[in-house]
C-alpha positions, 0 to 999 in steps of 0.5 A: 741558354746563358750560363751563370756562376754564383759565388759566395756564401751559403748558410742554414737559416734557423728562425726562432719564432718569438713574437713577444720580443720587445724593441726600443728605438733610440734617436741618434744624431745621424740615424734612428736605431732599434734594439731588441730587448731580452731580459737577462736571466730569463728562459724564453720559450719560442713559438716555433723553429723554422729551417731554411737555407740562405747565403748570397750564393745559394739565394741568387742561384735559385733566383737565376734558375727560376728566371730561366738560366743555366746555373752553377753555384760555388760556395764552401760548406761543412760535411754536416747536416746543414751543408747537406740541406744546402746541397738538397735545396739547390739540387731540387732546383736543378742547380749544378752543385759540382763546384761546391767545396766540402770541408771536414774542418769547419762547419757550414755557415749558420744564421739564427734569426729573431723577429720582433713584434714590429717585423724587425729582425736581428741575425746572429751569424756564424760565417763558418766555412764561408770565410775560408775559400782558398784560391786553389778551390776557385772553379776556373774551368766552370768560370770560363764556360760562363756568360755571367759571374755573380759574386756575393759576400766573400767573408773574412779570409775569402775576401782575399780571392776576389782579385783572382776571380775578377781578373780571370773573368776579365781576361776571358771576357766574362761579365762580372756583377758583385754584391759584396756585403758588410762582412766582405767590406769589413775585411776586404775593402782594398781588395774590392777597390783594386777589383772594381776595374774588372767589374761591370756591375756593383750593387750595395745597400746604403749601409754597405755604401756608407762603409765603403765610403768610410773605408775609402777616406780612411785609406786614401785621404784624397777621398775625404775632400772628393766625397765631402758634401754640405748639409743639403743637396738641391734636388728637384722633386716633381711630385710627392710620391717620389722621395729619393732620400739619399739625394735629398739628404747626404749621409752623415758619419760623425761630423762628416757629410757624404755626397751619394752623387759624388760617391756614384761619380767616383765609383764609376771612375774606378771601373764599373759600368753600373753602380746600384745602391738599394735603400730598403723601403726608400727605394733603389738608385742606379748610376749609369753613364751621366744619369742616376735612375731612381725607383721607389719601393713597392707597397708590400706586406712585410713578413721577412726581409732576409734575402731581399737584397739577393732577390733584387741584385740577381734579378737586376743582373738577370734582366740586363743579361736578357737585354732589358734596359736599366729602368726595366731591370730596376722594376724587375729587381724591386718586384722580385725583392717585394715578392721575397719579403712577403714570405718567410725565408730567402727563397720561397718568394723568388719569382719565375720568369713567367711570374715576373713577365706578368708584372707591368712596369709603371715608367712614371714611378722612375725618375732620372737625375743628372749625375753631374 
């Protein structure tokens, strides 16, 4: 049985069930934004409070375990009730928790989740102990025995340890996949760029990719011209069912247009073998060698989108580690993600290996585009 070590955040997710929250949509030049409306001075009665555990390291650990791997989790928690809930949930899934660091100085990370009537959600995130992982706490002994390292968001100060982790993994010929997250990009973009030559698979959502592109041009002006695109790219769409939005329409930042195709090319040059961008309901893209693969989203009854990215990324990497090709890995990742968003919480909908294998891929849905 192959061994996987997940690294990153852990949280207690507290859902404030308030179905009466109104929202407002504002159409901006580059995007459409929705805002929750809460009247100042009101005392709002919530319908229910639900407690789950979350965070990329624990969500992906449970996903890998259900898919049949031997899993250890490395994260940092407080010596509080929330931290104990993290341990209890992982232990119930038979995940090795010996590498989890406990601290009395900082509380366990906590997220407060509020949904609107339209199933949109806003999260108040307290990173807590997640942001203070030290180099001396990295479990290099566990890493050395692993077949795959899966790194999720290393927030705040923790983002600085990324190079140490990936260099060690590379030296010991251990595969590395990373899904960095917005918080890590905000504090450690240059560390991520420095580390990409040691990473096999990079996974981002479209917002994270945009943040990474912006950071690249702000720190190295040469990328401003390399990534620049005209207002429209020419993409051949063979049927009405497939809408690769990011290839059809470049990403706009202020008055600057980013080319997602050029972003794939430049990022692959930095080291990763595979670069993946998820785009929510619009589907997912994977760049490998000279091809871009696109899989549309699956029609799903949306209950809660929290944890969907972790479900996709972990299942995508698990599929590759099991010998599946890119197309099958995309399908498996989207299937796992779709199952998660049908249920409340980041973990309840995660599929087992048997459940995943019962799903049949439709190769007609997957489209290929030349990277050049």
